[in-house]
C-alpha positions as CSV (number, residue, x, y, z in Angstrom):
1,X,-11.7,-10.7,4.2
2,X,-11.1,-11.5,0.0
3,X,-8.5,-10.8,-1.0
4,X,-7.3,-10.6,-5.1
5,X,-6.5,-14.2,-6.2
6,X,-2.9,-13.9,-7.1
7,X,-2.8,-11.4,-4.0
8,X,1.7,-11.7,-2.0
9,X,2.2,-10.9,1.0
10,X,6.3,-9.4,1.6
11,X,7.9,-11.3,3.5
12,X,10.3,-10.1,6.5
13,X,12.9,-9.0,3.4
14,X,11.6,-7.6,1.1
15,X,9.8,-5.4,3.8
16,X,13.0,-4.1,4.8
17,X,12.2,0.1,4.2
18,X,8.7,-0.6,4.8
19,X,6.9,-0.7,8.5
20,X,4.2,-2.5,9.3
21,X,1.4,-2.0,11.3
22,X,0.9,0.3,14.5
23,X,-1.7,0.4,17.2
24,X,-1.6,2.8,19.8
25,X,-2.7,1.5,22.7
26,X,-4.5,3.7,24.7
27,X,-7.3,3.4,21.7
28,X,-7.5,-0.3,21.7
29,X,-10.3,-2.4,23.2
30,X,-8.4,-5.8,22.9
31,X,-11.9,-6.5,20.4
32,X,-9.5,-9.2,18.0
33,X,-11.3,-8.0,15.1
34,X,-7.5,-6.7,14.2
35,X,-7.0,-10.5,14.8
36,X,-9.6,-12.3,12.7
37,X,-8.9,-10.0,9.6
38,X,-5.4,-10.2,9.6
39,X,-4.2,-12.8,6.7
40,X,-0.6,-13.0,7.8
41,X,-1.9,-13.9,11.3
42,X,0.7,-11.1,13.1
43,X,-1.3,-10.1,16.1
44,X,-1.6,-11.2,19.6
45,X,-3.9,-10.1,22.2
46,X,-1.4,-9.4,25.3
47,X,-3.4,-8.3,28.2
48,X,-5.5,-7.2,26.7
49,X,-4.2,-5.5,24.0
50,X,-3.6,-6.2,19.9
51,X,0.3,-6.9,19.6
52,X,2.0,-7.3,15.9
53,X,5.3,-9.0,15.2
54,X,7.2,-9.3,12.7
55,X,5.1,-11.4,10.9
56,X,3.0,-8.0,9.2
57,X,3.1,-7.4,5.6
58,X,1.8,-4.2,6.2
59,X,-1.5,-4.7,4.3
60,X,-3.3,-2.4,6.2
61,X,-6.2,-5.4,7.0
62,X,-5.7,-4.6,9.9
63,X,-6.0,-1.0,10.3
64,X,-9.0,-1.1,7.5
65,X,-10.6,-3.0,10.0
66,X,-10.1,-2.5,14.0
67,X,-13.2,0.4,15.2
68,X,-11.4,1.8,17.0
69,X,-8.6,3.1,15.0
70,X,-6.4,2.7,17.2
71,X,-3.9,0.7,13.9
72,X,-1.8,2.8,11.8
73,X,0.4,1.6,8.5
74,X,3.3,3.5,9.1
């Protein structure tokens, strides 16, 4: 994934009004594509499913990468 020069991800305090990525556990296959693509290192695979942590900046890279469409940004 190529980011534009100067791309800045907001801190948790900056994004209080934003919701991070949400994983639909029924759709998630646990492939790890989202984890590999996440520039914030905010996704882990737990019990075979993606799980988003508080480091999520809500950038949407994971949602764009997910082959099963299990991740949305709300």
